[in-house]
N, C-alpha and C positions, 0 to 999 in steps of 0.2 A: 237364776239369781237366788243365791242363798241369803235368807234374811240375816243370819248370823254374821255374814261377811260385810254387811252394810254398816256405814258409819255416819254420824251427823254431818249433813251436807251444808254447813254454814261457812266453811272456809272461803268459798268464792265470794259470798256476800261480804265477809270481813275484808277480803282483798279489795272489793269495790269501794268500801268506805275508807280504806287506807289513804288514797290520794287526797280525799277531802280533809282528813285529819292532818296530813302532811302540809297541805296548803294553809290550813288554819294555824298550824304551828309556825310556818314561815312568816305569816302575817304578824303574828305576835312578836316574832324576833325583829321584824322591821319596825314595829311600833316601839319596842324596847330600845332599838338602836336610835330611833328618832328622839326619844326622850333623853337618852344618854348624850346625844349630840347637842340637844337644847341645853341641858344642864352644863355640859362642857363649854358651850359657847358663852353662857352667862358667867360662869366662873372665870373663864379665861379673859373675858372682857373686863370684869371687875379688877382682876389681878393686873391686867395690862394697863388699865387706867391708873391704878395706884403706882405702878412702876413708872409710868410717864410722869406723874406728879413728883415722884421722888427724883427723877432725873432733872426735872425743871428746877426743883429746890436746890439740887446740887449745882446746877448751872448758875443760879442766882448767887449762891455763896461764892462760887468761883469768880463771878463778876465783881462782887463787893471786894473780895481780896485783891483782884487785879486793879480795881480803882484805887484802893488805899496804897498799893504799891506804886501806882502811876503818880498819884498826888505827891507821895513822899519823894519820889524821884525828881519830879519837876520843881518842887519847892527847893530842893537842894540846888537846882539850877537857877531859878528865878528869884530866890530870896523869900522873904517872909512878908511881902506886902499884903495889906489887907484887901487891896483891890486885886481882882483876878483879871488878868488880861485875856480877852476872848481867844487870842491865839493859843494861850495856855490851855484853854478849855478844849480846843480842837486837838491839840497835841495829846492831852490826857485821854480824850475820846478815842483817838486813834490807837494809843498805847494800850488802853484797857479793852478796846474792841467793844465799845458800847454804842448804842444807837440813841440819837437825840439827846446827848449829854448837855446839860445846862447848869450854870452856877446861879443860885438864887440865895438872897439873904434870908428870906422867909418863904419857903416853898408853899404852894397851895396844896390843900389836901385833896388831890385828884387821883389818888391811888397809885401814883408813880413811885418807883424806888427812890430812896434818898440815902445820901451818905454825908455825914457832917464833915466839915473841913476845920481843923484845929490849927491855932497858931502855936508859936513856940512856947507860949505860956499855958497852953492847954485850953484856951478859950475857943468857942465855936465862932468862927468868922463867917460862916455861910454853909450852904448845902449844895452838894452836887445832886442833881435829879436826872433820871433817865428812864426811858420806856423799857420796862421789864419784858423779856420775851419768854414764852412758854411753848416751844415748838412741839414737844412730845404730847403735852396735854391738848394742844390745839389739834394735833393729828388724831388723837383719840376721840375728841369731840366730833371731829368730822366723820369718823368712822361709825360713831354710835348710832346714827339713824339706820344705816345699813344693817348693823348688828341687831338693832331692835326689830327691824322688818323681818330679818331671818328668824329671830326668836319667835316672833308672832306667827310666822308661817309654819315653823316647826311645831309650835304649840297647837295651832289649828289642825295640822295634819295628825298630830298625836291624838287630839281630842276626837277627830272624825274617825280615826282608825280604831280607837278604843270602842266607840259606839258601834262601828261596823263589826268589830270582833265579837262584841257581846251579842249582836244580832246573829252573826254567822254561827257562833257557838250554840246559841239557842236552837237555830234551825238544824244544825248538825245533830244535836241531842235528840230533837224530835225525829229526824230522819233515821237515826240509829235505833230509836225505839220502834219505829215502824218496820225497819229492816229486821229487828229481832222478832217482832210479831210475825212478819212474813216468812222468816226462816223456820218458824214453828208450825205454820198453818198451810195446809194444801189450798192452792189458789182457787180451785174449782169447787170443792165441797165445803171448805171451811173447817174440815176436820183436822186434827193434828197430823202432821206429816210423819215420815218415817224417822227422821232425826229426833223429833219431839217424842215420838212413841218410845224410842230407845231410852231417852232420859226418864220418861215416866216409868218404864219398866225397871230401870235401876232403882228409882225411888220406891217402887212397890216392893221389890225384893228386899230392900233395906228396912222397910217399915212393916213387913209381914210379921204378924203375931203368931205365937204357937196355936195350933188348932185351925189355922187358915191355910188356904191353898191359893197360890197365884197362877192363874191360867193365861197362857199366851196362845191365841188362835189366829190362824191365817186363812183367809177366804180368797179363792181365786175364781174370777168370773169367766165363764165361757161365752164366746160369741161377740165380744167387744169389737173384734176386727170386722165381723160381718156387719155390725151396726154402723161402723165408720164407713164401710164401703157402700152401704145402701143409703145412709142418711147424712153422711159427711161428718166432719169433726164436731160441728155444733150439735148434731144429733147424739153423738157418743158422749159429749160433755153433759147434755141434758139427761142422758141415761145414768151417767155416773152420779150426778146430783140426786137423782131419784133413788139410786141404790144407797147413797149415803143416808138419805132419810129413812130408808127401810131398815138399815142396820141400827140406826138410833132407836127406831121404834121397837125392835125385837130384843135389844139388850137391856138388862135390868139396871136399876139405879146403882151408881158406883162403878159401872163398867166404863172403860175408855175405848172409844172406837177411833180408828185412824185409817187414812189411805196411804199405803206404803209402796204402791206401784201403779202402773197404768191400769192394770186389771186386778189389783190385789187390795184387800182391806184387812185390817187386823183388829182384834179385840183383846183388851187386857182387863182382867177381873180378879180381884182378891176377895175371896168369900170363904165361909166355913167349909170344912172338908166334906160335909155331907151334901153340898150343893150339887145338883144334877147338871153338870156342864154340858153333857151330851144333848139334853133337852133344849138348852139355850141355843146351842150351835145349830141344831136341827131347825129351830124356829127361825133363825137368821136365814138359813138356806131356803126355807119355805117362803120367807118374805121376798127374797131375791127372785124366786121363781114366779111370783105373781105377775100377771100380765101388765105391761106398760103400754101406754097409749101415746104415740107420736102422730105420724100421718096414718098409721095403722096400728094394729095390736102387735106388740113385740114381746117376745118371751126370751129370757136368758136363764141359764142354769149356773150353779156354783158348786164347788166342792171345798172341803175344809180339812185342816189338820191342826191338832193342838198338842201342846206339852204343858206340864204342870211342875211348879216348884213347891215343895222340895222333892216330890216323888220321882221326877224324871231328870231334873237338873237343879243346880244351885246358883249358877251364874247366868248372866244375860246371854252371853255368847252360846252356851250350850242349850239354853232354853229355846232361843230363836232357831238355832240350827236343827234341833230335834222337832220343833213344830214344822219346819220346812220339810223334813224327812217324812213326817206324817202326811203333809199335804201332797207330796209326790206319790205316796201310797194311795191316797184318795183319788188322785188322777187316774190311776190304773183301774180303780173300781168303777169309775164313770161319773157322769153328772149327778149331783144330789148326794154324793157320798161324803161322809166325814170319817176321819180316822184319828184315834188317840194314839199318841206315841207308844211304841212297845220296843223292848230291847232288841228283838230280831231286826228291826228296821235299822238300828244303829250298827248292828253286825254287818248288814249289807253295805252300809256306808264305809265301815272299817275295811271290808274286803276291797272296796273300790279304791280307797286310799292306799291300801297295800299294793294293789296292782299298779296304780299310778306311780308309786315309788319304785317298784321293782322292775316294771316292764322295760324302761329305758336301759337299766343295767343288764337285763337279760338279752336285749338286742345287741348291745355292745360286747357282751361276754359270749355271744353265739350259743345261747342256751336254747333258742328256738330250733326246731328240727321238723323234717317232713316225714309223714307216713303216707303210704300209698294203698288205695283200695282197688283191687282188680275190677275191670269192666269186661263182662263176659258176652260173647256173641250168643244171641238167643238160639240160633241154629248151630248146633255142634258143641256149644259150651266152652269154646276156646277163649283164653285170655287175649283180648285184642287191644286193650288199653289200660291205663291206670289213672286214677284221680289223685292229685297231690293234695294232702290235707295237713294243715299246720298244727303242730303240737308244741306245748310248753310244759316241761317238767321242772318245777322249782326245786332247788336243793333241799329246802325245809318243808314247803307246803305240798310237794309232790305234783301230780298232774293238775293243770288248770285248763279247763276246756276253752276252745276258741269262742264259743258263744259268750263266755265271760269276759275274756280279755280283748277280743277284737273291737267291740263297741267303745271300750275305753281307749284303745289305740287310735281309733278314728277321732275321738274327742281330743286326744293329745297331739294329733297331727303326725303320728308315726306310721301311718299306712303307706306312705310313699316308700319309706325305707323297708318296712316289712314286706310290702308287695313286691318290691324289686328283688328282695332276698328270695322269696318263694319262687318267683319266676326263674331266676338264675339257677337256684339249687335244683329245681325240678328238671330244667333242661340239661344241666350237667349230669344228673343221675339217669336221665332218659337215654344217654349215649350207651348205657350198658344193656338197654333193651331195644335193639334196632327194629324189631318187628312190631313194637307197640306204639300207640300214640299216648301222649300225656295230656291230661285235662287240668287246667289251673283256674281256680276261681278268682275273679276280679271283684274287689269291693266297689260299691257305688262311687266312693271318692276317687278310686283309681280310674274308673271309666269316665268320670266327669273331667278329670285332669287331661288337658290337651297333650301332655307329654307322654301319655301311656304308649302311643305309637312308637315314639323314639325309644322308650324303655324296652318294648318288645323287640324292636329291631336290633338294639345293642345286645340283648340277651341271646338272641338267635345267632348273631355274628360271633359272640364270645364262645358259645357252646359248639357251634358247627352242626347243630341238629337241623334237619330239613324243616322248613316252616309247616309243611303239610302234616307233620307229626304233632303239632301243637294245637290243642283245642282250648279256647278261652271261654269260660262260662260267666255269663252276666245274668242279673235278675231282672224281673219285669219292671220294677219300680224306676230304674234309671232310664228306661225307654220313654216313660211318660213325662219325665221332668222337662226334657228339651228334645222333642222328637227330631227336629231338623239336624241338630248337632249330633245326635246319636247315629243317625243314618250316615252322616259323613264319617263319624268315628269308625263305624263297622266297615264301611267301604275302604277306609285307609288301612284297617287291619287285614281285610281281604287282599288288598294290594300287596301286602307283605307275603301272602300265601298261607296265612293261618286261617283256621276255621273258628266260628263263633256259635256257641250253643246258648239257648235260653234255659236258665236253671229254674227249678221249682215251679214249673208251669202249672197253673191252676190254683196256686196258693195266694195269688195277689189279685191284680185287676182282671187278668184273663180276657183282655180286650182283643177280639179276633182281628180287628182292623189293623193293628200294628204287626200282626203276623204277615200280612200281605205287604206292608210298607217297609219293614226292616229286612235286610238281606241276611237272614239267619241260615245256619246249616243244620241245626239239630234242636229238637225239643227234648227237654229232660223232665219227665212227668214227676210231680211231687209225690213223696212217699205216702201222703195221706190217702191217695186214691188206691194205693196198693194195699194198705191196711184194711180198706173197706171190702176188698175182694173176699168172698166167702161169707161175709157178715152182712152185706147190704146187697139188695137186689139190683141197685142202680150202679154199683161199683164197676162191674165189668162193662156195662153199657157205656159209661162215661169214658172209660179207657179206650173202648173200641171207637168212640166218636173222635177222641183226640188223635188216635192212630190214623183214622180216615182223613182227618183234617191235615195232619202232617204229610200224609202221602199226597194229598191233592196239591200241597204247596211245595212238594219236592224235598221235604225234610225227613231226616232219619229220626227214629224215636228211641230214646233211652229211658229206662225206668229204674228208679233207685228205691232202696228199702225192701228188696226181696228177701224174705226170711224163711219161707216154707216152700216145699216142693210143689204143693198145690198152687201157690201163687206163681211159681215159675211156669207151670204147665198152662195155666190160664192166660198168662201174659204172652206166652209164645203163640197160643191159639189166637189171641187178639191181634197178632201181627207186629209185636214190638221187635225192634232190631237188636237192642243191647240191653243188658241188665247189670245191676250191681247190688250187693247187699250181703248180709251176714250169712245167707245160705251158701255163698261161694267163698267169701273170706272177709275177715275184718280188716280195717286199716292197719298196716304194719310197716316196719322199716323196710328199706330197699333190699336188705339181705333176705328177708322173708319172700319178697317177690321173686328174687333169684331162685330160691328153692322151689317155689310153686311152678316157675317156668321150666326148671330142670325136671320136675315131676311130670309136667305136661309133655316135655320132649321124650321122656322115657316111655310115655304112653303112646308114642308114635304121633304126637301132635293132635291127638283126638281129644274128645271132651274130658274134662276133669272127672275123676272118679267121685262117687258119692261122698267119700270121706274127705274130699278136697276141702270142703268148707269147714269140716270139723278140724282138719289138720291146720288150716289157716287160723282157725279160732284158737287152737292150742298153741300155735306158734306165737300168737300175739297176746296171749293171756298174761 
């Protein structure tokens, strides 16, 4: 995990609060809609009532007009008597379409409609009275209670909703404030978390004054996983809390401490240039290393790396990235170490980025190639096999060693492609050397992949090379990871007819029990034992012990790294079966192996001349 690649982790919390905000906004819309409906109801009711009254007034005017017309019409028929015949009243009532029409000389003031009746001389002779009807207003009055009830209900709903909204808004504001605080603070230690530390780092860089240095340091704790395994999660949490207190104690005033990972702490300090940062960091590491008491005494260690602005970087991203590079360098030094960033550390990182960028292109452009180093019979010195070794010559950078690009290829997931290429190419070129076997190294990732057996089977079928001429070399580490699976894997490879060698024996675990358990064919003694020959009294004894062990288990013995004639003689006397090294030939292209074999044939198939190694070296220089 690179510190510079991390970003504030509040997006998820913001997303969690988004539904609450959406719900509150929806509630507000509902209340607003209720208020609008209430207002619309009241306005429409008032307008409707006024329209109804207007309609009733219009109807009354029409009734008066109809009565006058009816009276005039019937007077023309019945004359101008002062007395009104009741039949005349009923006829007028029917013609004018009035209800309860009556003729009275002096009508009572009871609120009924009246219409004066004039004689020919214009004098009032009486009054027609009738019951005025107001159908529209009556309907409106009948509806008013329901409208009023609806308005009261809407008003009550709106009032309750407003109260509820104010309460929900207050609770949401409080919840968001708590969420913001939680987003900035580590839950276990109470220290600022990584997101908050990055914000504080931005602020520190922006406010740094001339003559001051901003230091960003990262501390990694060793042994947290063991604490969790022995004491459980609660135990590890208790330890983390104690470590947080320790880093607070050891840092000066003005420094900001944070927990930025499960086993990582950070410190941010802006101080005068003359401040001894190394002393402060060493004090923190010493504090971490002091004994902790749980159910028993527990000790942990830590290492640290730091970078400073403006000396090492000016931006947050570069400062945190380079502090992480310094931390990785401290890891290599061991527990208790601390490292200040230096330019060569970034050069290594730059090389890694270059390889990460260029290696996929090199694979697709077929820039990778194989060189071969002869394997010599200890008795007779004949070439009996070759080891295929991967090489990469970059167009601009030149040769890049496998030890540099293979680990990066494993990280990038390219080993399946590269491993298949090496296997196919080695078997294709092995067809030109029918009397030799070819050894191919398998990376741990290839061995752990269950498809390796199918890959080997397909490569053998494609090349037509007999399986007995293929030797696959594996390292000790893969045997320890999953012994049961590795036994089955080797047995499946044996079923194809290929042989399996244990590479670099003695450089790793060197557990003798798995030599009995795993169906191996050959032991390949690590070059470190060969280097000790002639310089250490125990060197030859160890090799003799390994040879004796291999003989007892029915394994053949190959020794690599032979560089001197003295080593060759001693290894032969120790009983080794095969050798390889610069004494005989350096790794070289297939054409060089052709020439060495031709030279051996010219010599009658006998041992290579003493100059063979030199010639091989010259040919590959």
